C-alpha positions in Angstrom: 55.5 197.0 61.6 57.2 195.6 64.2 56.2 192.4 63.8 57.4 192.4 59.8 60.7 193.1 60.9 61.0 190.6 63.5 59.6 188.4 61.0 61.7 189.8 58.1 65.2 189.3 60.0 64.4 185.6 61.1 63.7 184.6 57.7 66.9 186.5 56.7 68.5 184.6 59.4 67.4 181.4 58.7 68.1 182.3 54.5 71.9 182.3 55.4 71.8 179.4 57.5 70.6 177.4 55.0 73.2 179.2 52.0 75.9 177.7 54.3 74.4 174.1 54.5 74.3 173.8 51.1 77.8 175.5 50.7 79.8 172.6 52.8 77.0 170.2 51.6 78.4 170.7 48.1 81.8 170.9 49.6 81.5 167.7 51.6 80.2 166.0 48.7 82.9 166.7 46.3 85.7 166.6 48.5 84.8 163.3 50.8 85.0 161.0 47.6 88.5 162.4 46.5 89.9 161.7 50.0 88.3 158.3 49.7 90.2 157.5 46.2 93.7 158.5 47.3 93.5 156.8 50.7 92.4 153.8 48.4 94.9 154.3 45.5 97.8 154.2 47.9 96.3 150.9 49.8 96.3 149.8 45.6 99.6 150.4 44.7 100.9 149.5 48.4 99.4 145.9 48.1 100.6 145.9 44.3 104.4 146.2 45.3 105.7 143.3 47.0 108.8 142.3 49.3 110.6 140.2 47.2 109.8 136.9 44.7 108.6 133.9 46.0 109.7 130.5 44.3 107.9 127.5 45.2 110.0 124.2 44.9 110.3 120.4 46.3 110.1 120.5 50.0 109.9 124.3 50.3 109.6 128.1 48.7 112.8 130.1 48.2 112.0 133.8 48.9 114.6 136.2 47.0 114.4 139.5 48.7 113.4 142.3 46.5 117.0 144.1 47.6 118.5 141.1 45.7 116.5 140.9 43.0 117.6 144.6 42.4 121.3 143.6 42.7 120.6 140.6 39.8 118.8 143.2 37.6 122.2 145.7 38.2 125.0 143.0 37.0 122.6 141.7 34.1 122.2 145.5 32.9 126.0 146.3 33.5 126.5 143.7 30.5 125.2 146.2 28.3 128.0 148.8 27.1 124.8 151.6 26.8 123.0 151.0 29.7 123.8 152.1 33.4 121.0 150.5 36.2 119.2 153.1 38.3 116.3 151.7 40.1 114.0 148.7 39.8 110.8 148.0 41.0 109.2 144.6 41.6 105.3 144.2 41.4 103.4 141.1 41.9 100.6 140.4 39.6 98.4 137.3 40.1 100.6 134.5 39.8 103.8 136.4 38.3 105.8 139.6 38.7 106.6 142.9 36.7 110.1 144.1 36.4 109.9 148.0 36.4 113.9 148.8 35.2 115.0 152.3 35.4 118.1 152.9 33.6 120.5 155.1 31.7 121.4 155.3 28.8 124.5 156.3 26.7 124.2 158.6 24.0 124.4 157.2 20.7 121.9 153.8 22.2 119.7 152.8 20.0 116.8 152.7 22.9 114.2 150.2 21.0 116.8 147.7 20.4 118.1 148.4 24.2 114.9 147.5 25.5 114.2 144.5 23.7 117.9 142.8 24.4 117.1 143.9 28.3 113.8 142.4 28.5 114.9 139.0 26.8 118.2 138.6 29.1 116.4 139.4 31.9 113.4 136.8 30.9 116.3 134.2 30.1 118.3 134.9 32.9 115.7 134.9 35.5 114.0 131.5 34.5 117.8 130.1 34.4 119.5 131.4 37.7 116.5 132.1 39.7 113.7 129.4 38.5 111.5 132.2 37.3 109.8 130.0 34.5 107.0 131.9 33.1 106.6 133.8 35.9 108.0 136.9 34.7 104.5 138.6 33.3 106.7 141.9 32.0 109.9 143.7 31.7 109.1 147.4 31.6 112.2 149.5 30.6 112.0 153.2 31.5 114.7 155.4 30.1 115.7 157.6 33.3 117.6 159.7 31.6 119.9 159.9 28.5 123.3 161.4 29.2 124.2 163.5 26.1 127.7 164.5 27.4 130.3 161.1 26.4 132.2 162.2 29.7 129.4 161.7 31.8 128.9 158.4 30.7 132.1 157.3 31.5 132.1 158.5 34.9 128.7 157.1 35.6 129.9 153.5 34.0 133.2 154.0 35.8 135.5 153.9 33.1 138.2 156.3 32.6 137.9 159.2 30.7 139.4 159.1 26.9 142.4 161.1 26.5 142.1 164.5 24.8 144.3 165.9 22.3 145.5 168.6 25.0 145.6 165.4 27.7 148.0 163.6 25.1 150.3 166.8 24.0 151.2 167.2 28.2 151.7 163.2 28.5 154.2 163.4 26.0 156.0 166.6 26.7 156.6 164.6 30.6 157.6 161.3 29.1 160.3 162.8 27.2 
């Protein structure tokens, strides 16, 4: 009887070890591919972003940093009354570039028309002023924020606030 108890105990301990091994195997099989996918995704994402724009020309290459391109795009977007520049992400895809332009828009803005205008204007000016002829593959316009309050919109654009009726009355009393 003592031998049967020993066999029973060793089978139970063996079964517990096998059970734990299967659990560890299943978890490793699920977690390792996920970690591999995340690391690979970060590497590929980092590789797509670029530090600037390379423009080949006679006798050498002109390199325009992403900070300079950001300021270029900021000034282009500032020309539109209904848009304020928020951010720029520049990606390199093969021989060309993708501009992801994030903007804030005015309360009454026509977003579809604004996107089309920014897209066309950015492509034209990039070709004319930077020499990016045919290398701007995409211009993606991202609406970051829609400022519903006209006062907030004017403040963001750096414009003076419009006078309200109460302000006009106080100014006319002070002017007397």
